[in-house]
N, C-alpha and C positions, 0 to 999 in steps of 0.2 A: 504493499499501499504507500500510495504518495507520502512523506512524513508530513506534508503542509495539509493535506484532508485528513491525516490522522491527527493533527493537532486542532484542526477544526471541529471536528465529531466529539474531541472529549474537552473540547473549551467548556466555560461556563454558559457560552453562548448556547442556549438550548435549541435553537432553529435547525442547524445542519444535522445534528442527530435526529431531530422529529422528522425532517425532512426525507431522513434514511428509512426511517420507521415505516413513514407513510409511503414510500415506494413501495417496502416490503408488503404491505397491507394490501396496495391498491392497482400495483402493474404486475406483467406476465411477461414471458418469453426473457430474451437477452437483458432487457433492462432489471427485470426481478433478479435474474442471476448474478449480475454484476452486484447489486444491492446487496443480496445474501451474500456473496464472496467478502465484499467489504465489513460486512456485519460479523462474521464468523472469524476473520483476520482481528478485527476490534475486540473480540471475547478472550482472543490468544493473547494479545498482546497488553490489554487494557480491563480485566475483568472486573477491578472493584467499579472504574468509572460505568462501565456498562451497565452495570446491576443496580446503581444509583440512579442512572438516567431512566432505566424501564423502569422502576418503581415510582419515579416523579412521573413518568407520562401516564401510568395507569392512576394516578391520583389528580392530577390537574390538567390534563389535555381535554379540550373542549368537543373532540369528535372521539365518539363512541368506538369508530373503526379502529383508530389508532392505539385508543385505552385498551382495546381487546387485542390489537396485535402485541403491543406491549406486553399483556399480562401472558399471553401464549408463547412469548420469547421465553419470559422470565421463568415460567413454567417448565419449559424444556430445558434449560439450564439449569435449573434446580432437581431436574429427575437425574438421581444417581445412576439408573441404569443406562441413560444415553450419552450422560455428563458426567462421569464419576471423578473427575480432577477439578472440576470448575469451583463448588463449594469449598473444598480445603484449600483452595487459593486464594481465596478473600480474604482481607483482612479484618481482624476481629471487630473493629468498629463498623467496617460495612456489614458482616453480618449481624450485628447487633440491631443496626438500622434497619437492614431487611426483615427481620423477624419483626421488628416492632411496626413498619410501614405496610408489612403486608396484612397485618390484624386491623390495622386502621382503615385499610381500605375496603375490608370486608364491611365494616361498619358504614362506610360512607358512598359503596356503590350501589346503584339499583339496578343497571342494565345486567340483563341475564346473561349475555353473550361475554360479557366481562366479567361477572361473578364465576362463572364456571371454570374459567382458567385462574382466577385468583384462588379458588378453593381448591382445585387441582394442585397448584404449585404450595398451597401451605400443606395439603395432604402429603404430596411427595416430600417434601422437605421434613415431616413431620415424621414420617416413617423412619427418617435418617437419625432424628435426634431425640425423639421421645423415649426410645429404649434406653439412651444413656443420660436421660434426666435432663437434656441440654437445652430445653425452651420450655420450662414451667409456665411461662407465661402463655402458651397456646392452651393448656388445660382451664387456667381460670376464664381466658377468654369464650373457651368452648362452653364452659358451664354457664356463664353468664349468657351468653347469645342463646343457648336453648330456651330460656326464660323471659328471654327480651320481648317487649313487644313491637317490635318492627319484624314482618315476615319475613324478609330478605336476610337478615341478622340471624332470627331463631332457625330457618331453614340452613343456612351456612354451619350454625352450631351443630345441629342434628347431624349433616351430612359428615363433617369432619368426624364426630363420634362415631357414626356406622363405619369408617372407613380406617379409623385409628385406633379402634377398641381393645384390639388384639396386643398393641404394643405400648399401651401406657401403664404406668405404675398405680396398681390399682389402690395402694395406701394414698394416694393423692386425690382420688376421686370421692366424691360425696358419697353417705352410705347407699346400699342397695334400695331401700325403702324410698330413700330421696329420687333415687334415678326413675324408679319405678311410676312415681308418683310425677315425674316432669315429663315423661314419655306419655304415659296413661292420658294427661292434660292435652298433650300435643294431639296425641290420636284421636282425641274425642271433641274436637274443636267444634262445636255446631255450625258455625260458617264455614262452607267448602267452597266456597266460589273464590274465582281467580287465585291470586297467590297463596291464601290459605291450602288450597288443597295440595301444594307442591310441599307444605309445611308438613302436612298429614303424611305424605308420601316419604318425605325425610325422615318422620317418627318411626314410620313403619321400617325402613332400613336400619335406623339404630337400635329399634326393640329387636329385632332379629341379632344384630351384632351383639346386643347385650344378651340376650339368652344364650347365644353361642359363648360369649366369654365366661359366662356366670359357672361358677363351679356345678358340679351336678347335683350334690348336696342341698343348694340354695335355689336352684332353679323353681321349684316350686312356688316361691315367694313371687315368681314372674307371671303365673298361671293366669291371672286375670287380664293381661295383657292380650291373649290369644283372643277373645271375641273383637275389640277394636281392630287389632290387627288385621283380621280378615276382612273386615269391614270396609278398611281402607284399601286393602288388596281389590275388593270388587270395584271400589269407587275409582280406584287406579285404571282397573281393566277398562272400563266402560267410559273413562274421561279421557280417554285419547293418551293415555300414558303406557300403552302396552308394551314397551321396553323395560321400563322400569318395574311393571308388575310381572315380568317375564324374568328379570333378576331376583325380585324376592320370593318367588316361587322356587326358582332354583334353590337360594339360600334356605327355604323352607325344607325341599327336599334333604339336601344335605344334613339338616339338622335332625329330620325325622331318621336318617339313617343311623344317628350316633346316639339319640337320647328318643327313640319312640315313644317311651311311656308318657313324656311330657306332653306329646299332642294327641295323646288318647282323649279325642274330642270329637263327636259324630258332626258336627256343625262344620268343622273342616274338611270332611269328607263332602259332606253335603254342596260346600262351596265349591270346590274343586271342580266336582261333576256338574256343576251350573255352569263354571267357565268353558268346560270341557264343550259342553251342549249347546252352547251360544255361538251360531256360526258365522256371527258377524266380526268376532275377534280373529286376530291373527291365527293362521293352525299352529303356528311354533307355540304360542302361547298357551294353547289348548293343549297341546302334546304335554308340554311341561306340567300342566295341572294334572293329566291322565297320568303321569310319570310319578307325581308325587303319591297318589292313592297307590300306584305298582308298589312302590317304597311302603307305604303302609301294609300293604299284604305281606310282602317280603320280610317283614320284623315279624310275622305273626308265630312263627315258631320261638323266637327270643322272649317274646312279650305275646302271649294267647289272647290277650283282652283288646290287642289290636285289631284281631281278626273278628272279633265278637262285634266291632262298632262298625266293620265294613259289611257284615251278612244282611241287615235290611237295604243296602244298595247295591248289592250285587247284581240285580236284573237292571239298573239304570246303567251301570259300571259297563255291564258285559254290552251292553245295546247300544253302548257308545264306541266301543272295541268293534263291534259289528259295522256300524256305520262308518268305521275310519277304515275297515276292510274294503269297503265298495269303492272306495277312491282307485281306480285301476282304469287304465286305458287299454283299446283293443288293439293290439299291434300285429301288422301283418304279419311280420317276420316271425311271430310266436307260430302260426300255422304252419311255414315249411321246415321249422326245426333244422334250417339249413347250417352246416358245420361251420360256415361263415361267421354267423351269428353268435359270437363269444358270449356278449351278455343276455341270457337268455330272460333276465329280470328287468329290462330295461323300462319295461312298462309300469314297474310298480313304482306309485309314487311314496312321498315320505310318509304319509298317514299309513298307507298299507303297511310299508316295512315295519314302521314304528308298533301298530297294531298287532302283528305278527309278534314281533320281540315280546311285547308284554303280555300275549296270552301265554306264549311259553314259560314266561315267567310266574305269571301267577296260579297257572296250573299246577307249577311244581310247588308253589308255595302254600296253596289254600287245598289242592287235593280234589278228587272228583265227588267226594261225599257232599261237598258244598257247591261244587260248580255243574254237574252234571244236571241236576234238578232243574235247576234255573235254564240251562243252555236247552233243555226236552223242550220247555216251555216255549223260548224264545223264537228255536229255529224254523217252527213251520210258517210262521209269517214270511220269513225270508225265502224258504225253498218254494212257495207257491208264488211267489213275486214273478210279475211278468218282465221285470228288469234283471238280464243275465247277470249283472253286477252285483245284485242281491243273493241269488242263488250261488253264484261263485264265493261270495263272501262268506256264507253260510257252511260251505264245504272246506273253504279254508281254514274258518273256523277250528272244525272239528279236526284238521290235521295237526293245527298248532297245540292243541289241547291233550292229543291222544295220545303221548308221554306221560304227560303229569298225572291224567285222570284215566289212565288204561285199566285198573281194576274195577273204578266205576262204570266204565262203559263197555267193559266185557259183561258186567251184568245185565245190560241192557243192549246185548249184541244185536238180537234181531230187528230191533228198532233202528238202529245205525247200519247194519248191512241193508236193511230195506231202503235207507237213504241213499246209500252208496250206488246198490243195483239200478234205481230208479233213475239216479242221476248219469249212469252209465248211457243211457238212452236221450237224454236231454236235448233239445235241438240246437242249443249251442256248443259248439266243439271246447270252449274256453271251459264252460261246466263239468263236459265230459273227462276234460282234463284234470279237474280239480278233483272229481269223485275218486280218479284213479290215483291222485296222491294220495288221499284218506286211506285208499284200501291199502297203499304200501304200508302208513305209518300204523294204524289200528290191527290190520291182521297180519303184518308180516315179524312175529314174532316164534323165531326158531326154539324156543323153548316150552312155550305151552302149545303148539299145533293149535290155536285157537281157530286158524282158517279152515282146519279139517272138519270143523264143527257147522261151517255153515259153505261147505264147498258146492252142495247142489244150488245153489242159488249164485253164488260168485263167479264159478268158472264158466257156466255157459254165457253170462253176459261178458265177462273178460273176454272170452273167444270171438265174442261178435265184434267188440271195441279193437283185438286185434286185427280184425277185416275192414278197418274204417280207411280204405287208400284213398280215399280224396282228401285226407288230412294227416300228414307225415306226424306232427305232435303227438294227438292222439294215439298212434300208432307206437309212439316213443314212449310215452306214460302207458301205455297198455303192456308192452313187454318190459318195463321197470316193474309194473306192478306182478305180471306174472313172476319174475324172476324173485319177486320178496315171497309171494305165495309159495313157490315151488321149495324156498328153502323154509317156509314153515309148515307145509303140509307133510304129515308121512306118507311113506311110499305105496301104502296101498290106497291113499285116495288120487295119487298122481297116476297111478297105472289106469285109473278110471280113462283120465283125459289124457294119457300121452300120446295116442295117434292123433288127436286134435290138435295138440299143441305143436306136436312135429310138423302137419300139415302147414298149421299157419306161420310158424317162424320160417318155412320152406318158402311160402309164399311172399315173407317180407323181405326176405333174404333176396328174393329173385328180382321183387319190384320194387322196394324200397329204396331212400335215398341214401347216403353214407350213414348218416346219424341211425335210421331205422335199421339199416344192416348192423351196424355196431351192436346195436340193443338187441337184436335178434338173436345175433352169435352169441354173445353175454349170456343169454337166457337159454339159448340150445347149450352151450356150455356146462350151466348149473344144474340143467334137467339130466345131462348125461353123468354129470359128476356124482349126483345124489340118488339117480335110478339104474342100478346094475342091470335092471331087467331091460334096458334099452337092447339088450342082447337081439332080440327079436328082430329090432328095427336097423340093426346095424349096418346092414349090408345097402339098406334104401339110404339112410343118412348118408354114410360115407359118400356114396355114390354122387350126390348132389353136391356135395362139399367138396368135392375133387373137381367136379365140373366147375365149380364155381371158382376153386382157385386156378383152374387152366385159364378161364376168362379174364379172371384178374392180372394173371402174368402175361397175358396176350396184350392187354390195356395198359400193360405197366402201373398199375395199381398196388404200389407195394403197400401201402396202410392197410386195405384191405386184404392182400395178401398175408400180411400180418397177424390181423384178426382173425381170417380162416383156420392159418396154422394152428392159432391158438385151439381156436374150437375143435380141429381136426386131431390135436395132438391130446386134448382132455379127451374127448370120445374114445379115442386109442386107448390110453393110458386105464381109463374104467374096465374095458373089455381083455386088456393085458396083450403081450407080445403074440400069442398064438393067433388070436386075431389080427393084430394090427401089424405085423412084420411087414406083410406084403405091400399093403396101403402105405407105409410109411417111407418104403423104398421106392415105390411109384411117386410118393410126394416128393421126395429129394432128388430123383429123375427130372420132374418137372422144376423143380427150382434150379438145377443148373443153368436152367436159362439166364440166372443172374449172372453168370459168368461175362455174359456181353455189356452187363451195366453193373459193375461193383457197386456195394455198400462204401458209404463213406463215414467216418467216425463220427463227424457231426450231423449224420440223417438221421431224424427222430426215430426211424423205423428200425436202425441198425440194432440197438439195443434189445427191441423186441424180437427180432430174427434171430437173433444170438441165442436166448433165453428158450425160445420154440426148438431151436436145432438142437438144444442140450437136451430135451424131452425127446426128441426121435432117436439121440444119440443112446440114450438109456433104454428105449426100445430095441433099436437093433445092434445094439453091442459091437462087435468087430466089422460086422457088415456095414457099418457105418464110413469105415475107412475110404473109401471112395469118393466120399463126398469131402474129406477132410480141406482138401485144397482150394475147396468154395469158401470153407467155413473159416480158416486160420486167418488169412490176411485182416479179412476185416475185423477180426477177435483181437489181433496184436495191435491194429491202429486204433481201435477202440479203448485199448488199456491204457496205451500211451499216449492218448490225447490230453491236451489241457495239462500237462502235468508240472507246469510251474505257478502253484496255488499258494496265494498269499490270503490268509483269512483278515477279513476288514474288522479291527476292533469296534468301529462305531455302528458297525450295521446290525439293527435289530431284529431282523428276520431271517438270519440264518444264511444270508447271500454270500458269496464268497467274491473276493477281486482275483482275477487271474492276468500274469502278465504274460503279452505276447508279443514277439518281434521286437522292434526297437521303440520300447517306452508305452506302446499302447495297451491300456487297460480295458478289459472287457467284465462286466459283472455278469454272474451269471446265478441260478438257484443252487443250494447245498446238495442239489440232487445230483451234479457231477461227481461229487467223492461217493454216494452209493453207487452210482454206477461204476466207478473204479474197482470198487470192491467186488460189486458183482462180476466184472472183467476177469479179477483174480480168481474169483471161486471158480469161474468156469474153466479156466487152466487148470486148476486142482482137480475139478472134474473131469477133465480129457484125459490128464496123466492117469487117474484113480480108475477110469473105465477101460481105457485103451492099453493100460500097461506098457509093454515092451515096444508095442506098436507106435507109441507116441515120439519114439526116438527121434525122427526126423526134426521135431519142434523142441526139442530137450534145451539146445544150447539158445536159442532166441527167446523161449519162455523162461530160463534163468536169468539172463540178461536184462529182459523187461522187468522180472520180479524184484532182481537184487535189491535196487533202490527204494522199492515201497516197503522195504524191512524198517525203514526210518521215516516213512512218511506220516509225519507228527500231527497233521489235520484229522485224521479218519482212523479210529482203532480196527475198524472190520478192514479196511485195505491192508494194515500191516498184518492182521491175524490171517488173514485169507492169503496173503504172501508166503506167512510162515508154514502153513499148511502145505502150500502147494511145493514147496523147495523139499520135503520128505518124499512128496510124492514123484518129483521130477528125479530125486536120487534113485528110488526103488526101479522107477523104468527105466533109467539109464544101467543099474545093477543087471536087471534081466535084460535087457538088451545085448550086454557086452556078454553074459552068459551063453546067448543063443547066438554069438557071432555076427549081430546084426549090424555092427558099424563098421564091417569088412566091406560094406558096399561104398566105393569111393563117390558115388552121387548121392548118399546118404550120411553127410559125415556128422558124427556124435561125439562130443566130448568122453572120455573114459572116466572111469568112476572116480578114479584118483585126482585126476584133473577138475571134475565137477565139484568133488569137496573142498578141493584147494583155494575155490572161486568163493564158496559158499560160505566157509568156516569164518574165514576174517571179517566177511559181513556181518554175519550172526553175531561175534564176539562184539563189534563196533555198536551194532544194532542194541544188545544186551547192555551194554555199557549207557546209552542213552535211555533204554524204555524204563518205566515207573511202574507200569501197569503188570500187576503180579500175575495175572493169567498169562499174558502175553512172555513175559519172561519164561514161565514153565513151558510153554509151546516153544519157544526160541531154544530151550535147553533139550527139549526132548528132539529139536532137529540137529542139535550139535552133536547129540548121542549118536542120533544115526549116519552122521558123517564120521563121526570117530568109529563105528562099527565097520561101515562100508568102506572106511579106507582101507588099503594094504598096508601101510606103513606112514606114520607120522612125522614128520622131521622135528628138530628139536625147536624152530622158531613157533612153529603150530603150537607144540605142547606148552611152551612157555605163554603163550599168549590165552591158553585155555585157563593153566593154572591160575596166573595173575587175575584174568576175568572172574574166575569162580571165587577167589580169596578175597577179590573187592566187592563181588556180589553179596557174599555172607555179611561182611561189616555194613555194607550199605542196607540191608534189610535189618540187622540189629538196631542199627540207628533208625532208622524207620519206624519200628516197632516200639521202641523206647520213648521218640520224640509225640509219635501221633497214635499213642493205643486206641483210640476211639474208631479212627478210620482203618483200623487192620483188618482185612478179611482173613481171618485165623484158619479158616479150610485152605485156601489158596496159599497161605505162607508154608503151612506143612504140605502141601504138595511141591511146593517149591524146593523146599529141603530134601524131600526125598528124589526130587530130581537132580540136585547137585549130587547127592549121596551116590546116586545111579550112575552119574557122568564120572565120578573119582574113581568108581569101581570098575568102570569099563576102560579108563585110563591105566589103572594097576595092573590089569592085565596083558599077557605079552601080545605082541611085540613093543608095547609103549612103555612097559614099568620101568627100565632104566632111565627111560628120557622123563618120564614125570619125576622119577625123584632128583634127577641132574636139573631139572628145569627148578625145582623146589630149592635146591642149593644157591642157584641164579638169582632168585626172586627176592630169598632172604639175603643174599650178597654176605653169605659166611661159605669158610671154607671146612667143608665137611666131608667125611663119607658118606657113600650112598646109604650104609645101612643106618647112619645117624640121620640123614635127610630122612628117609624112609618113616621112622620114629619121630622124628620131630612135624613131619606131616600128617601122619597118623595124630599125634597129639592136637596139633592146631585144628586139624578137620573135626575130631571129636569134641574140643573143648569149644569152639565157636559154634558148630551146629546145636552141640548142648545148649549153648547159651541162647540160640536162637529159639530152639525150642520152648524154653524155658519163656522167653518173650513171649511166644505164641501161646503158651498155655498160661 
């Protein structure tokens, strides 16, 4: 800033500074930006002068716009969150003047636009100063203002108290009975016109703050504040003060949650429901009123008397929620069930969503004994209404309360089943879909088999809904309902409808869109899994599934291929290898066409396909070998993709940040780590199933899995990598015994070479591992390496001995330091595995090397027999000490 201009702005002449504030208040664009830059620079260099000039402008300027702007700027400067260093930089004399003049301005100012900023400035400063008792004058001003004859001053005192009650030193305040009397008088002022309504609203907020800050044992003394408080709340709601009313209701809801018994007053429930019913009010205020009643219901378990006061209003309360459920639009995208329509709830409005959440909450809190009789009385009028939204609301109502009221609804099962079945045939598809949703929730209980009791009514109607080809969404909902019913019905019932279900599912896969096909295949898979008697239909089902698969391959529809393969593998797994072997081979032959279009690691279908190939492997066993060249390249790529993973410490929803290339950062869901663990598990399964026939891929699998032994971001990745190592060792051993590595085109590391690679990695990972379970797994793998190696060299033995010794010491330290966190069963397994490893080492041909290594490790010149004795003594002593820690 130009020094001359700065000198003018901070001079005794008020005109330059006033002009600057006027510019800030009235100008826009570049002129405003320039003035703002000047003001900010002045605050940095002359904070005392700026503060004094601003407070003087709020007191003496004849223009309300300038006073309001000056008050606004001063409030912002005094706000510690946005300007934490401004107040501490002020001179003590400036601070005293500011505190005094702010309070004087509150007495003299009548313009509401200015008062709001002045009150805000006082409140912001009070938050910082009152906890240290650095502004006692504010407390005296506040209580003097609360009984002032001026409505402006009285409102200021009440609002300041409402905001600062939490941070005041209560020993400086008047007695509680005096505060109660002051607030009661302000709440019950008979003249509610003009400014006095604002006083009442300020008293309302102050009363809520007083109730909140008063200790529980003294709150009963404030009980008589509730009636006038609620009355003023109604006045504010209908007096165009809905924002304040909303704030007050939110505060009351919070208090109901922490002190429910204080609000055991039926008129409070009655008032909230009347606010909720008044459709001229803002929807958000009405929802907040309902939420307060929901909070009362939630506290019924803690204070049963709260439920008792709610019972007389249940009919009115549920009718309000039913009406809110009617607030939904008819979205065309719903009917098509297109896979690109990601948000299937886009047509749900705020009232609809809020009502669903509230119903779920109160049904869990109140239970069916109270709700179901009222529901039975309310629903017929909605179910018979000509407006589809009303009928839809009634069914969604049932869906949301079905979990919390399940027992009471099952006692009236026939009545509710009639409602659902009749709605299956409703003229409006949205109502049909809602009825199918209710069926899923109410009858889909696998433990009680409740659907079996009413199958004669449900299944025929459901099959008809599955035949609704003109509305894919209804078909989708019908398939989901069928899936739930299949899971909850006993097998004897399913046999009755098996043929019809298979026919309908066949037609849905044949004619439906992608979403319909997905749901039909999932339902067919569950039907096959739960009903072994599908054997009589196996040939029929497998024939058309394979036909669909051929079409999907021909159309390059990878997603549908994956879903079909999943269904085929489930059907085949249920019937077993004897039935499925030939079909599995035929399926794999069809899939060989994927050679022309290889699967990529980032293809969402890849993981799906790899999992399904695993199922086919277990079915075919050694017969799966011809297809390994198809499977292994994408599996290796899948396992090693995105290996540089960095967990973001600020992420709250389990996302990970992954570094790729030259500093490029990508974010993905935690799912990628699960996929990596899954890929390691697949390699383990292939080695386990194929044994020596896995030898062509042992080298690459080992090199890929070794880094995962220290993959600190995911335990399952480390665990599956460790388990896979042992399987690779045994596969290599069997391959060597059968002279399979002799084929020059199929190179394979010999067992000793493989052990030499694996052992250092295991020892290094063991040194960093803190999970006891994984330490046990690593020691088992290490023991396997020792047993399979024909001969260990001195360096290998020294490394093993050193790590075992350190491991024992670390575990002793851990069990002594954190005894509550110790899994003693796992610790015992660990000690047992250490002992086993030492026993294996003490056998020929490693015995002499073991004792020689001990001599080097202890850095002493001893003979082999002495080293043997000391090693035995150390091992017995330390393992014994560890066992004592475990015990």
